N, C-alpha and C positions, 0 to 999 in steps of 0.2 A: 465463259461460269456464267453459270445459273443462281437464281435466288436473289430474293430482295434484298436493294444494298443495305435498306434497315436491319437485316438479321447478322450484320456484321457485330454488335456490341456484345449477342450471346455467344460470339464463338471465342474458343479458349487464344490464350495470347497465341500460342504456337500455330495451333489450326490459323488464325489468321492470318499469320504472318506469312505462313506457307502457301493457304488457299492465294492469299495479295502479292505475292512475289515480293516483298520486304522486307526478308531473310537477306542476311549480308550476299550472301551467294546467288539469291534473283536479282539484287539491287545492281550488283556487278553485270548480269545477263542481260535487265533490262537495259544498262548503262551500254552493253557492245552493242545490241538491237539497235537502240536509239539510234547511237552512233554511226554503227554503218547505212541505216534507212538516209538519216540525212548527209551521209557522204557524199550522193546521188555524181555531180560534178565536180567534185573536189579530189585532189590527188593526197593522200597519206601515206605517202613511201614507206616500204620496207628496206631495211637499212641494207644499202646498196656497198657497204664497205665497213669492217668492224669499228664500233663504235668506241674510241680510246675513253669519252667522259658519259656519262650518267645522270649529270647533274651541273648545275651551274649557280653559283652564290655571286651574284654581280653586287659589288661593295661599290656603289654608286656616290660620289663625292660633287652634292648640288652643288654648283655656282660655279667651277672652273680653278683647278691648281694650277699652280704655275707648275710647269714645267721647266722650266731655265732654273729656277731658285729648288728645286727637290730632286729632278735626276739628272736634266741637260745639261752636261757640264761643257759651256763654252767660255773658253780663256779670253778669247777678243770681247766677251763682255768686261772684263777687266781692262784690255786694253784700250777700247773706246770708251768707256763710262763717260758719261756728261754731253757726251759728241751726239748728231744727228746719228741718223740711220742713213748709209751710203747710198742705198736705193730708195725708190719711190714707195710709198704705205700703200697699201691697199686702198681703192677709191671708198668701198663702201665701211663705215669704222662705226662700233658703235658710243667711241669718245673721242673728243680730242689727245692727240698722243704728242709726246713731247722727244726727250732724248735718250739714248740707251742707258741703260742702269743695270750695273753687276751686281749680282745676286746678294743681300744681306748676311748671307751665312758661308760660309768656305764649303765648298762641295767637297767629299773623299771616297777614293776608292776603300772598294768594301768585299769580303768574301773573295773564294781563290777564283770568282770569272772576275771581279775587279769592277763589278758596277759602280757607276758613280751614286754616291747620294749626299743630300747636304746634309749637314751636321744638327739639324734639326731633329734627325730620324737617330732614335737611340738605342730600339731594338730592331726595328726591322733589318737591319745588318745580318742578325741570326741567320736570315731564314734567305740572304741574297742570292744564292747556289739555286733556291726553289724557283724562281724569278723569270720572267723571260720578258726582257723592256719592250716594248713596243712605243718606236720613238718617231713613229711618222705616218702618226694619226692626222687627218687632215678632209676637211671640205663636211662641216660642221658649219651651222649658221651662226651669224656674229649676236646675235640675241639670246636671250637666255630661252626664250620661249621655242621659238625654230630648233631651237639645237640639243634641247630636252627633247624635243620630240624626234625628233632627227636620227641622234642615240638611241632611244625606244622603242620608235618604230619604223625607223627607217625613211619617214617622211615628213618634211620639217613645216607642211603646212594642210594637209590634208588628214580627217580621221583615218587612221589604218592601225590594224590589231599591234599589241605590244612584242618585242623580241618572246618577254615569256610566255604570251597568250601563244604565238605561234610555238613554241619548245612545247608547251605543253596539248597547245592538239596536235603534234606532230609523234609527240612519246606520251602524252600522257602521264597518270602520277602511278609510281611506285605502290601508293599504298590507298586503296578504297574511300579508307576511313580520313584522308585529310586532303585539302586541294592538292592539284599538282604545280598552282604556281603561287605562293604567297609573296605578299611584299610587306617589311618590317617599315612600320615607323615611316611611312610616307607622305612628302609633302603637298601640298594645295596648292604651290605654286609653278607656272610656266609649263604648264597644260594639265597639271593635277591629276586626276582619276582615268584619263585618257594616253598617260603615260605607262599604265601596265591596263588599261583595260582590253577588249577584245573587239572592239569594233563591231565589225559585221561577221566575224567568228561567231559561233554559240556563246552563248555567256557564258558557260563552264568552266570556258578555256581562258578567263581572263583572271589578271592576281586579285586575291584573296587581302584584304589589309590587316595586318597585325596591329593593330593601331587605329586611329581615326585620322585621317589626312587632313591636316591642317598647317597651319603659319602663325607661330612654331609649330613643329610636327610633335607627337607625342613622346613625352619620356617613355623611355622602355619600359619603364618599371610599372606605369598604367597601361601599356599595350595589351588589347585583349583581342580575341575574335569576339565579334560583336552576337547575338542571339543564342549563345550556346546552353542558353534552359531557358525554361518556363515555370515558374512556380504552379503557372495555376492547373499546366493541364501535365499527367504523368507520361512515364513512356511510351507506357502501352496504351494510352490514348492516343497520342502520336502516334505512333505506328500504325495504329487503328485508322485515321483521319487520313493520313500519306498511303495505306490502301483502299481507300474509300476512294479520294482523288487520281488514283493511278485507276484504277477500274473505270472511273468518269472517262477518265482520260484516252484510257483505249475504246471503250466505246464511243466516246466524238470522234478519234480518229480513223474507225472500222467505216464512222458515216462520212467520213470525209471534214467534219467540222472543225478541226484541231491544227494547227500548224506548231512550226517548230518552237513557235517563242514559247508557246503553252508547254510544249515538253521541258526545253530549255529553263521555267520557271520552275517545274516539277523536280526537276534535279537538283537543282540548286534546292528544295526545299529536303530530299532526300539526302543530299549532303551536307547539311545542317544538322540533320537528324541522326547520322552515324560521326557525325563530328563532335559532339556529346560528351564520348567517351574518350575519344582519340586526343582532343584539340588540349583540355587543360594537361592533360597528362606530358602534350608533347611540348608546352610551354609552361612548366613549372622547373622553374631552376634551384627552388629547396631541394632537389635531390644530387646536386652540382656538389664535387669534393672541393673541399679546400686547397687542396692543389690544384683544382683545377681553375677556381675565383682568385688566386694567387693568377696563376697565368696569363690570363685576359687581362687582370688588373679591373675585376669587378666591384672588389668594396674600396678602391681608390674613389673619392668626391670627384676628380680631372678625368677616369676613364671609365667608371662604374657605365655610365650611359652605353655609349657603343659597345663596351665588354657585353653587356646583357644582347643587344644586338646580334653580336657574333654567337654569343653561345645559345641565342635562339633558332640561326642560321644552321649549327652544327646540330644542333639537335631535330631541325625539321631533316635535314639534309639524310640524318643518320634513318631516317622513320620515312623514305620516300617520298618527300618532295621534290620535284623535278626541277627547279627555277625558284631561287631563291633571291630577291633583291633586298640589302641591307643598306639605308638612306644615313648620309652624313651630313643632314639638314640644318636648319636656322632653328636654335632652341633657346629663348629666352632664357629659361632656368641653368642652362648649363654656359651660358655664356660664347656660344660660336655665333660667325657671321655667316653662314655657309663658305664659300672658299672665295665669295666676289669681293676681292678686296681692290677698289679701283682707287682706295685711300687705304693706308694703318696697314699696307702690306704684312711689315715685320710683325706686328701683334698679334693679326688675323691668325695668319699661315702658324705665330709658333703655338699659338693658342689648338687651332685646327691638329696639326699634327700631333702636338701633346695630347688630344683626347685619343687619336686614333693607333696611334703607332702602336703602343704595348697590346692593345685586343686585334689587332690583326697579325701580328705576330704570332700570338696564340692564337689564334685561328688556324693557322697555318699548321705550325708545330702540331696542334691536336688532330688536326686533320690526319697528320702524318703517321701519329703514334696510333691509330685508330685504325691506319692502314684505309683511309676515305682519301685522303689526296689521289692514289692511285685512278682515282677514276670519276674526283670531281672535279671540274674546272672553275679556279676564281679569278674574278674578273678586277680590276683597280682602275676606277676613273670618271672625270666630269664631262661635261659636254662640249667644252673645249679648251683651252690652255688660258695663258696670259701674256701677253706683250712683251718682247724683251726691252721696250722702249715702256718710259713713265706713261702714265697719264694724269697732263696739267689739268691745275685746279688748285684746288686751295686745300691745306691741311696734310697730314704726312705722307710720304709716297708713295703710288699703287703703282698697280697694271689694269690694262684694258684686257678686253674679251680677247683671243686669240685664235679662230678655227684654222687657221694655214697651217697649222703644224704642232704639234703635242704630243706626249706621251701617257701611256696606260699600260699598267702591265697585267699579265699571266701568269698564274702557276696551277700545278695537279697536271689533271690528266689530257696526256697527248701534246704538250710543247716542252721545248727544250728549256729548261732552266739553267739560268746562267746567261741564256745569249739575249743578245744587243741587236734587235731588228730594227732598220730602216735608220734615216737620219734626215735630223734638221741640216739648213747652212751653217755660216761659222756664227749668225748670232742667235739661231733657234728662233728665225723667223719661217722659213716656207719648208716645208716638207722633201728633199732634192732624192732621196734613196730609197726604194719599194716605199713608194708611198701606200699609205694604207684607208683607205674611204672608208665611212660609216659601213657602205654596204659591202666592203670586202670585210672589215671586221664581221658583221654578220652570218657571212656565207665561211668564214673561220669558224665562228662558234658551233653553226648546225655541220659543218664537217668533224669536226672533234664528235658531236653527238651521234654521226653516222647516218646524215641527211645532206643529200644532194640538194642544195640549194633552190637549183633552179626546178626540182620536183616536187618540192613542197609547195603547192598552192589552196587556193580556197576561191570556189566559182561564186561573184555576185556582182549584182548588176550589170550581168551578159558577159562580163570575161573575167580570165585568171589571173589573182593576184599572189604575190607572192611577198616575205618581209625583204628579199632585194629587189624589188620592180624588175627591172631588165638589167640590173648590172650585178657586180658584185665577182670576185674572186678569191679563190682561197690563198690564203699568204704560206703556199707551203714551205715557206723558209722555215718557219717556226715549229713545225710539227715533227716529233721527236722519233 
């Protein structure tokens, strides 16, 4: 392009946008070209098989819900209640452990499939036949930090791209005006932003927080995308400024003076510019019907916070966001304590289930009614389970961290609803049938999205990395 940069201020807006390639079409083209230029030694595979899912909603229960109290029925815990575990405990423990303890609440079978659920769940049984129970998750870290990093990034110690970042990198957003990966009300604990960050992937693929990461986490009513407005600079001037930056960057790139980091930064500016119109509409819940508000429990003080998160997740899914994480974490305002009940298990789990039961059920029913459940994968779970034994200590009884066998569930695109997959032993301690490691879980999620986990790689520091490292096998038994 010719002419002085100073002449840009004299151009009509449309001409400036066209000449500077900052119309939405130009932005998309620039995005694709820059993406291809950076791909060099990376591998972003075309779908090798039909994708059953187009997007993922991950309902993350921070702290570790107790599988044996909520979903994994073990009659032997009643028979051995108060007795020692009849085999050795794992050597590495987070806290000192006591004897076996039966659940404080009865578990009963629900749905035509007969899933076991605690009586705490009053609404979830409505969608029991949509749920694929994974009873054999295992091999996370025994501490929160390592386990959170493992379930989010596939590595418990080293900085690696998050699962959502890999999905975003592999498939991209379906909406160029919204991020491909959004994390709603994330916590700053146990890995913080590294749990949704891009690590060595280009920055644009990391999760964009809706609500400031914190401890306690941001109440959903206050959750906002940051930097969505600029009262000092009009949209016209912003577009011209971005045009100038793009031209300057292209000139520097042609001269060999600009690297991928500058390109990533510029693309983040461009996305923020495009989001100014799309993001406020996507997160505006005032347009939701009274029936929808009631379905999720949005106006109930107990369920309202998580209901807002789940409705925002559905709205983002409708608008083409590829990976959406919804976190149920510590909030002083709403009196929940993560799921980390080392003590006060009965009180803590009662509060937490009460907060999420109706919103989660509403989300699944709403997705199904709108035809979105067929191509949306919903994943529920925490970073580990809790021990079938008590934790020794003062105060009301609780349970310790438990990574050796625990439950998560999936619903929606490509999985067998009503299926119970895998098994723990008769005490709920070890995963003993169809063991599903975190690498296996990640491989299965990518498979449902049409991606071979061994082919989705990125070269960094002289080697090819992938979400599943050198491990992982698809849990084919859950595939519909």
